[in-house]
N, C-alpha and C positions, 0 to 999 in steps of 0.2 A: 821623700817627695814624690817618687814615681807613683806610689799607691794613691797619694793625695790627688794627683792629676787624674787618675782613673775615676776616682769618686767624684771629682768636680765635673768631669765629662758626663758621668751618669746623672748627676744632679741636673745639669743643663739639658740632657735628653728628656728627663722627666718634665722639667719646666716647659720645654717646647711642646711636648705631647699634651700637657694640661692646657696650655694656652691655645693649642689647636682646637680643643674641645670648647674652650670659652667662646670661640668665634661663632658657635651655634647660637649663643645667647642664653640669658638666664632662664627664660621660660622653657626652652628645650632641656637645659640641664636639670631643672627641677622636676620635669615629668618623665625623663628618659633614664630608666634604671641602668641601661648598659653604659651610658655616658657617665652617670654617677659612679658606677663601679670602676670605670677606667680612670677617672679623675682621682678617686679615693686611693686606688692601688698605686698610681704614680706618685701621689702625695706621700704615701707610706714608704715607697722605695726611696724617694727624695730625702725624706726625713731620716730614714735609716742610714742612707749614705752619708749624711752630715755627721752622724754619730761615729762613723768609721774613719773620719779625718783625724790626722794626728793632733795631739794637744798643741804642738808648735804651730800648726796651721790655724787653729782656733785662736790662739794667743796673738798671732800676727795679724788677725783680721777681726778686731773687736766690733767693727761696724756691722757685722752679721750677728743677728740675735740667735746664737747657737742654742742657748738654754731654752728659749721660747720654741724653737724648732723641735728640740728634744721633748719638751712637754707636749707639743702638738702630736708628735709621733706616738707618745704613750696613749693619748686620747684615741687616735686612729686605731691602734692595735688592741687596747684593753677596754675601751668604752664605746665600741662600735655601735651599740644599740642606742647610745645617747648622742650620736652625731647629728648636728643641726645643719641641714643642707643649705639653708640660707647663709649661715656663717661660713660654710665651706666656699660658697660662691663669692662672698666678700673677700675671703683670704685669697682666692684665685684671682680675683679682679684687682684688689688693692695691694696685696703684699707680694705676690709672685713676680710681677714685672720688676720690682726693686731688687728682689733676690737674684733675678736673672742678671741684672746689671752688676751686682756685687760679684757673682760667680764668674762672669765674663772678665771682670777686672782682675780677679784672683788668678784666673787661668792665663791671662795675658794674651796679647795679640788681638786681632780684630774679632768682633763678634761673628758667630757663624751665621750664614744667610738663613732667612726664615722661609 
């Protein structure tokens, strides 16, 4: 469980970094390569960290779409030339806030201040 906690904290750090970039807005994200790079890198680290969680953690939390996150990680790593930035923006805007809630719940305790 100790290692799981470390990965959960890392996931939450990545989510917070990505959500910070989201505050700049969609137009800035779509035209700024350095923001795109930062978001994509943090998504990759986040997804990779979920793959390092124990099977017991995954089984205990079926509310998280672990398989979808793993598939997304494979796209980020292996199909990087086919990444659709509009789809990335949708994921960041629509899916990431919910993942943050789940990870904070799994971590336990109050959410970290933003």
